[in-house]
Structure formats: C-alpha cells, structure tokens
C-alpha positions in Angstrom: 117.1 71.5 78.8 117.1 70.8 82.1 118.1 72.9 85.3 120.2 71.5 87.5 122.2 73.2 90.7 125.9 72.4 91.9 128.4 73.0 94.3 131.3 74.1 93.5 134.5 75.6 95.1 135.0 79.4 95.3 138.5 79.1 92.9 136.0 77.0 90.3 133.4 79.8 90.1 136.7 82.9 90.0 137.7 80.6 86.9 134.7 80.1 85.5 134.2 84.2 85.4 137.7 84.7 84.6 137.0 82.6 81.7 133.8 84.4 81.1 135.7 87.8 81.3 138.4 86.8 78.4 135.4 86.3 76.2 136.0 82.9 75.7 132.5 81.9 76.5 129.0 84.1 76.8 128.3 82.9 80.1 128.8 79.9 83.1 126.0 77.7 81.7 127.9 77.4 78.8 131.3 77.1 80.2 130.0 74.0 82.7 128.1 72.5 79.9 131.3 72.5 77.9 133.5 70.9 80.5 130.9 67.9 81.4 130.5 67.7 77.3 134.4 67.1 77.5 134.4 64.7 80.2 131.4 62.1 78.8 133.6 62.8 75.7 136.8 61.7 77.3 135.1 58.9 80.0 132.0 57.4 77.6 131.6 58.4 74.3 134.9 58.0 72.6 136.2 60.4 70.1 134.9 63.9 69.9 133.8 66.1 67.5 135.3 68.1 64.9 134.4 70.9 66.9 137.8 70.3 68.7 136.0 71.7 71.7 135.4 74.8 70.7 132.5 77.1 72.9 128.8 76.1 71.2 129.2 80.2 70.5 132.5 79.8 68.9 131.3 77.0 66.9 128.0 79.2 65.5 129.8 81.8 64.8 132.8 79.8 62.7 128.9 78.6 60.8 128.0 82.1 60.0 130.9 83.2 58.9 131.1 80.3 56.3 128.0 80.5 55.0 127.9 84.4 54.9 131.0 83.1 52.4 129.3 81.1 50.6 127.6 82.8 46.8 123.3 82.8 47.5 122.1 81.6 44.9 118.8 83.3 44.4 120.5 86.5 43.7 
C-alpha cells in the first residue's frame, strides 16, 4: 500500500475517532480505506461486493469464525 497524506476538517477526524472508539474499526486508516472503497464502488465500479460494506476486520473475523466451525478432515 502507498502512504497518502490528507487534510480533513476537524469534525471529520472527530467522527472517525468516534467510530474507532465504538470498536467499529481498528484505526483511522481502515475507516478511510472503507470510505474511499465505497465511494469508488458507487461512483466508478458499480455493484458492491458481498461483504455489504463490512469493515475489513469484521470480514476477517467472520471468515475466521466460519473456518473454525468447519470440520477438520486431518483430525
């Protein structure tokens, strides 16, 4: 990934920090990545993926739970 520096109004930063404080996202970068992805999907790429806009960390947790519930054939 590339590092990109942006300037945002203080109210945006406060809102992002509030989402992190509510444990909806792990950090500012993830909030901004999701917001930009959703914008690009809406404006350029068309349909949203099956994830339904879930944060990446929530998608990974979901996948881990699904994998944990599958029987392990090596046992």
